[in-house]
C-alpha positions in Angstrom: 130.0 108.2 111.9 130.7 104.5 111.1 129.4 104.5 107.5 129.7 106.6 104.4 127.3 109.5 104.5 126.6 109.2 100.8 126.4 105.5 99.9 126.2 103.9 103.4 129.4 101.7 102.9 131.0 100.7 106.2 134.6 99.9 104.9 137.5 102.0 103.7 136.2 105.2 105.2 137.9 108.6 104.9 137.3 112.0 106.4 136.2 114.6 103.8 136.4 118.4 104.2 133.3 120.0 102.8 135.1 123.3 102.6 138.4 122.1 101.1 141.7 122.7 102.8 143.5 123.5 99.5 147.2 122.7 98.9 149.4 123.5 101.9 146.5 123.4 104.4 144.4 126.2 105.8 144.4 128.5 108.9 140.7 129.0 108.7 139.1 127.5 111.8 135.9 126.7 109.9 137.9 124.3 107.6 139.0 122.2 110.6 135.8 122.4 112.5 134.0 119.1 113.1 130.9 120.4 111.3 133.0 120.7 108.1 133.9 117.0 108.1 132.1 114.1 106.5 132.7 110.4 106.6 132.9 109.0 103.1 134.1 105.8 101.6 137.1 106.0 99.3 135.0 105.6 96.2 132.6 108.5 97.0 135.6 110.5 98.3 137.4 110.0 95.0 134.4 110.9 92.9 134.2 114.3 94.7 137.9 115.1 94.5 138.3 114.0 90.9 135.4 116.3 89.9 132.8 113.8 88.8 130.4 114.7 91.6 129.3 117.9 93.2 128.2 117.8 96.8 125.6 120.1 98.3 125.1 119.9 102.1 122.8 121.7 104.5 121.1 121.0 107.8 118.2 119.5 105.9 120.3 116.9 104.0 122.8 116.2 101.3 122.5 116.1 97.5 125.0 114.8 95.1 124.9 115.8 91.4 126.8 114.6 88.4 129.0 117.5 87.5 129.0 116.8 83.8 125.2 116.3 83.3 123.8 118.2 86.3 121.6 115.2 87.1 120.9 114.2 90.7 122.9 111.2 91.7 121.4 110.7 95.1 119.9 112.6 98.0 119.6 111.9 101.7 117.4 114.0 104.1 117.9 114.7 107.8 115.3 115.4 110.5 116.4 114.8 114.2 112.8 115.0 115.3 111.9 111.8 113.6 111.6 108.9 116.1 112.0 105.5 114.3 110.4 103.5 117.1 107.3 105.6 117.0 107.4 105.4 113.2 107.3 101.6 113.3 104.4 101.8 115.8 102.4 103.5 113.1 102.5 100.3 111.1 100.1 98.8 113.7 97.6 101.6 114.0 94.8 102.9 111.9 95.5 103.2 108.1 94.7 107.0 108.3 98.3 107.4 109.6 99.8 106.3 106.3 100.4 109.8 105.2 102.4 110.7 108.3 104.4 107.5 107.9 105.3 108.3 104.3 106.4 111.8 105.2 108.9 110.4 107.7 110.5 107.8 105.5 113.1 110.1 103.9 114.6 110.7 107.3 115.3 107.1 108.2 118.8 105.6 107.9 119.4 102.9 105.4 119.3 100.2 108.1 116.0 101.6 109.4 114.5 101.5 105.9 115.4 97.8 105.7 113.9 97.2 109.1 110.7 99.0 108.2 110.5 97.1 104.9 110.6 93.8 106.7 108.2 95.0 109.4 105.7 96.2 106.8 105.0 92.7 105.5 102.7 92.1 108.4 100.8 95.4 107.9 97.9 93.9 106.0 96.4 94.6 102.6 98.4 97.8 102.1 101.8 96.4 103.1 102.8 96.6 99.5 102.2 100.4 99.5 104.5 100.9 102.4 107.1 98.7 100.8 106.8 100.6 97.5 107.4 103.9 99.3 110.5 102.5 101.0 111.9 101.1 97.8 111.4 104.5 96.0 113.1 106.2 98.9 116.1 103.8 98.8 116.3 104.4 95.0 116.7 108.1 95.6 119.7 107.4 97.8 121.4 104.9 95.6 124.8 105.7 93.9 124.8 102.5 91.8 123.4 104.1 88.7 122.3 101.4 86.2 122.8 98.8 88.9 120.5 100.4 91.4 117.8 97.8 91.0 120.3 95.0 91.5 121.4 96.7 94.7 117.8 97.2 95.9 117.0 93.6 95.3 120.1 92.4 97.2 119.6 94.9 100.0 115.9 94.2 100.6 116.1 90.5 99.6 113.5 90.7 96.8 113.7 90.2 93.1 114.9 93.0 90.8 111.6 92.8 89.0 109.6 93.5 92.2 112.0 96.3 93.2 111.6 97.9 89.7 107.8 97.7 89.6 107.1 98.8 93.2 109.4 101.8 92.9 107.9 102.8 89.6 104.4 102.6 90.9 105.3 104.9 93.8 107.0 107.3 91.4 104.2 107.5 88.9 101.2 107.6 91.3 102.3 108.8 94.7 105.6 110.7 94.7 105.0 114.4 95.3 108.0 115.8 93.5 107.0 119.3 94.6 103.4 118.9 93.6 100.3 117.4 95.1 100.1 113.6 95.1 98.7 112.0 92.0 96.6 109.6 94.1 95.3 110.3 97.5 97.0 107.7 99.7 94.3 107.7 102.4 91.4 107.4 99.9 91.8 105.0 97.1 89.7 102.0 96.2 92.2 99.7 94.5 94.3 97.9 97.1 96.0 95.3 95.0 99.4 96.4 93.5 98.6 94.7 90.2 96.2 97.5 89.2 99.0 100.1 89.5 101.7 97.9 88.0 99.6 97.3 84.9 98.7 100.9 84.5 102.2 102.1 85.0 104.0 99.6 82.8 101.5 98.8 80.1 100.0 102.2 79.2 101.3 105.7 78.1 98.8 107.5 80.3 98.8 105.6 83.6 96.8 108.2 85.6 93.9 108.2 83.2 93.9 104.4 83.0 94.0 104.1 86.8 91.0 106.4 87.1 89.2 104.2 84.5 89.9 101.1 86.5 88.7 102.7 89.7 85.4 103.7 88.0 84.9 100.3 86.4 85.6 98.6 89.8 83.0 100.8 91.5 80.4 100.0 88.8 81.1 96.3 88.9 82.9 94.7 91.8 83.7 91.7 89.6 85.9 93.8 87.3 89.3 92.2 87.4 92.9 93.0 86.6 92.6 90.6 83.7 89.7 92.5 82.3 91.6 95.8 82.9 94.5 94.5 80.9 92.2 93.3 78.1 90.6 96.8 77.9 94.1 98.3 77.6 95.0 95.8 74.8 91.7 96.6 72.9 92.6 100.3 72.8 95.7 99.5 70.8 96.2 98.3 67.3 93.8 95.7 66.0 95.5 93.1 63.9 93.9 91.0 61.2 93.9 87.2 61.6 97.2 85.5 60.8 97.7 84.2 57.3 96.5 80.6 57.5 99.1 79.3 55.1 102.2 81.0 56.4 101.2 81.7 60.0 102.3 85.3 59.5 100.4 88.6 59.4 99.7 89.9 55.8 101.4 93.1 54.8 99.3 96.3 55.1 96.4 94.7 57.0 97.1 96.3 60.4 94.5 98.8 61.4 94.9 101.1 64.4 91.9 101.8 66.4 91.5 105.3 68.0 93.3 105.2 71.3 92.6 107.1 74.5 94.3 110.3 73.4 92.2 110.3 70.2 88.9 109.5 71.9 89.8 111.6 75.0 87.5 109.3 77.0 88.5 105.7 78.1 84.8 104.8 78.4 84.2 104.9 74.6 84.6 101.7 72.6 83.9 101.1 68.8 81.1 98.9 67.7 80.1 97.8 64.1 76.3 97.9 63.4 76.5 96.6 59.8 74.7 93.3 60.7 72.0 95.2 62.7 73.5 94.1 66.0 76.2 96.1 67.8 79.5 94.0 67.6 82.9 95.1 68.9 85.0 96.0 65.9 87.8 93.7 66.9 85.3 90.7 66.9 83.7 91.6 63.5 85.5 89.6 60.9 83.5 91.0 57.9 83.7 94.7 58.9 85.2 96.8 56.2 86.8 99.0 58.9 89.3 96.3 59.5 90.0 95.7 55.8 90.0 99.2 54.4 90.2 101.4 57.5 86.8 102.8 56.5 83.7 100.8 57.0 80.9 101.5 54.5 78.4 102.1 57.3 80.9 103.8 59.6 81.3 102.1 63.0 79.2 103.7 65.7 80.8 104.7 69.1 78.8 103.5 72.1 79.5 103.8 75.7 80.6 100.5 77.2 
């Protein structure tokens, strides 16, 4: 092995005994067997021997845990049956092979992940989805902690912002984590990454909002990400106009509209009918709902 089996470093490599030799050595043949040895860089080796990390190794992979918090530091899976050349060929075939492709990603080496990431850019409209899966997988292997995004950006030659958002989208909507996928990879109607990024980063209930966007898109093909973001903003606090004199918001004039969790349905919006014509509450400057939190005629809920 020419690189660290934990972090992938290629310099300052040591040999680590998974079953320790203890002081004075050991006469146990299993301790000196090649299968008990791992190639580690000095940094990872030191973290294990100084008790900061705990290593779990099996034929299926390795897992490193923080010994003080119990949190997973990184994991790397093994499967000798995965054939990288065949895997890359999948990027050129029908999109119904995506699920098989994603299942195999955890078994690629770090260099193969980078190769697949670059190769995926020519895959078409769902290339971002393949890249998101690769970035999430690389994130699971990283030992850089708070600097993981920086390392991902440098390793894959992208911005930290893109690395963060793509990895987050995969984690929120597609990563199994021992359960069924949140979104069916092979059957989803929103192909642009912006839909997922907005739902994952700007809402507290991304799955519900993504379902809302999918339904709105099916009803109206012109429904855009901009309109989606506007709907999200309208579900939040409605602010009164800024004080004309001071340019600041008057004290005590902020009114919070019912949000998704309160209405339980993202298709419901509030309208004021005081003037005899349904008007969105946020556009009705005279509505008492905005001034006193209780309109005299009670705003009526109508389906958008």
